[in-house]
N, C-alpha and C positions, 0 to 999 in steps of 0.2 A: 503259364503260371508264374507269378512274380515271387520274390523272396519272402515277402510278408505273408502271402497265402500259404507258402510251404511251411513256414514256422508255425502258423496257426493250425494247420493240419497236423503237424507233428505234435504240438502241445495237446491237441485233442486225443490223438491216438495213443499217446504215452501217458495220459492222465490215469493215475492209480494203476499203472502197468509197468512197474520197474523191471520185470523180467524181459518184457518186450523192448524196453529202452536198452537193456544190456545187450540183447541180441543185435539191435541196430548198431550199437557202438562197436561190436566185434566184426561187423560186415566190412571187409577190406578188399574184396575182389579175388581173394585167394582161398576162401573157405566155402564149403558146401553146407547145406542144411544139416547134414549128418555130422560134420565137424563142429558146427556151432552147437548142436545138441550135446556133443561130448564135452565141450568146454563149459557150457552152462549147466550140465547135468540135468537136462530136461529131455522129455520124450521127443523124438525127431518129428513126429506128427504135429505136436504143439509148436515146435520151432518153425516148421514148414508153413503152418497157418499164419504165424506172425509175419513171416517173410512175405507171404502173398498179400497180407493186409498192408504192409509197408509199401509193397510194389503198387498196389491199387491207388495209393494216394501220392505216388510219385517220389518217394524217398529213396527207394532202391530199385535195382533192375538186374536181370540176369546178364552176366558179362558176355559180351560177344566179340568175335573177331572175324572180319570179312563177312559179316552177316550171319554167321553161325554161332550158336550158343556154345560157350566154352564149358567143358565138363572135367571132372576129376573122379575117377572110379565110377563113371556112369551117372554122376550127379552134377547138376548145374552149379556153377560158381556165381556168387552174388556180390554185387558191388553197389556203392552209393551212386545216385545219379549225379551228374556234374554240378547241378545247382545245390544239391544237398551237401556236397563235399565242402561248400563254402561256408556252411553254418556250423559253428561250434556246438558240441553236444549239449553244453549247458543252456543253450537257447531254448531247448525243448522242455525244460523243467518248469516253464511258466514264469510270469513276472516275479521278481524278488519282492517279498513283503517287507516294507520298512518297519523299523521298530516303532511301537506306539509312542506318540508324543502327546503331552498334556494339552498343547495348543492346537492339536489336530481337530478339525471340525468333522464330526462323524455324520455321514449321510444316513438318512432314514432308510432302514432296510426295505428292500423291494418286496412287495407281496408275491408269494410263491404262486406260480401259475398252477392251476388245478390240473392234475394229471388225469387223462382219460381213463375211465374205468372199463373193465371187461363187459362185454354185452351180457345182459341178463338172460337166464333161461327163458325161452318164449313160452307163453301159455298156449293152450290148445287152439284158441281162436287166432293167435298170432301165427302159429305154424300154418294154419289153413290159409291165412292171408298171404304168407310167403309162397305157398304152393301155387296160389293163383297169380301172384306177381312175377314169380320166377327168380332165378339167381341174379345176384348183383355183386357189387364190390365186396360186400361183407358176408354174403350168404352163398354157400355152396351145397348142392345136393349130391349125395352119393348113394347109389343103389346097394342093397344088401349083397354081400359077397365081393365088394370092391377090395382089391388088394390093399393091404394096410400101408404099403409104401407110397401108393398114390395119394392116400390121405395125408401121409407125413409130408409129402412134397407141397401139398396145399397149405399145411400148417406152416412150413418154412417160409412160404411166400407171404402169408397173412401176418406173420410176425413182424414184417416191416411196414405195416399199414398203420395209419393214424388211429383208427378205431378198432384194430384187431379184426376178428371175424368169427364166423360160426359155420361149422360143417354139420349138416344133418344127415346122418347115416340111416338109411331105410326109406329114402325118397328118390324116385327116378328123376332123370334130367328134366323130364317134362312136367314135374310137379306131382306125379302120381305117388300116393303114399302106399308103399308096399310093406313097410315095417322092417325092423331089424331081424336078422336071422340068428343073433346071439344076444345073450343078456349083457347088461352093462358091465357086470363083474367079469365076465369071460372076455369081453372085448377090450377092457381097460389095460390088461397086462401086455398083450401084443402091441397095442397102440403105443403105450408108454415106452416099451422096449425099442420099438422102431424109432421113436423120436430121440431116445437116448443114444442110439447107435448111429443115427444118420444125420442129426442136426448138431452143429457145434457153433457157439457154446451151448451149454445145456439150456433147454427151454422147458417152461412149465405150462401145461395146458390142463384144463379140467374136462372131465367127461360126465355128462348128466343124462338123465332119461326124461322123456316127455311122452305122455299118453295122448294120442290123437285118434279120436273115433274108435277107442278100444284097442288101438295098435301102438306098440312101443316104438318110438323113434329115439335114437341116440344122438346127443348133441355135443359136439366137440367145441368148447369155448376157447378161442385163441386170444390172448391178451393184446392190448394195443402195444405198438412198438415203444420201447423205453428210451429210444434215441441215443443209446450207448452201444449196444451190441449189434454187430452185423452177423446175421446167421447164415451158415453154410449148410446146404443139403448136398451130401456127396461132393464136397469141395467146390460147390458153385453157389452163388447168391441168386435168389429168385424173388421176383415181385409179382403181386397179383394186380392185374389191370383189368377192370371190369370183371368178366367171368373167366378170364384166362390167366395162365401163369407163364411168365417169361423170365429168361436169364437176364440179370441186370447188365446194362451197358456200362462201359467205362465211366462216363460222366455220372451216371446214376450211382455207381459204386463210390465215386468220390464224394457225392452229396451225402450218401449214407454214412460214410466215415467221418464226415463233418457234423453229423448229427442232424442233418436236414431231412425233412419229410420229402419223399418222392411221390408217395400216394397218400 
């Protein structure tokens, strides 16, 4: 990674995140996440997540000696990477905006790219077609009784996809429609609680109901990735590839932090 790419990554990850920039500025090889949290008066979990994100893009690393991670009171010490130490903190605040001049030629504003919209709730015929076609990149079947955390993990992975996704609760893996074992109202609270407690930053999904051949199927609608947030499920980043969920690889993490689509 060259210096220009490092600066670009830093500007992206610090955009509208002054608290994260402050944490980065305090990283000096002598402080742990706990100490940084005390100085910045933030919760240690939030500081730890910021440190992990900065490490993913190559700005900081755990301090080592002889191949072993150095610790203080059982916590790792964090330091800037050698390349990052050569960059003044001011470089990560983005280009300086020059004062407007009367003789400046203003460029025509670029048309905003249309953001992908969440998938619509499928009709009865569309659900039947999905059952015949099977699962794919955006469609996942879950049988009634599936643990809500498994569904939450699927949500976390779908949150990083270009089109988002849809989880149909009450359909077997082979496409057999068995129906939901709970009402939408009763399922919504444990699902939202699981998402709130397991996914960071906060994610918003919607739960709808669809009637298929007289049977109720619950539909979890996951919005398309906003290209800003990188979502963690139990401190790991996941991606949905085809019909499976995988932990993101280092290069994939770097692409996500740069706002680039991986899927």
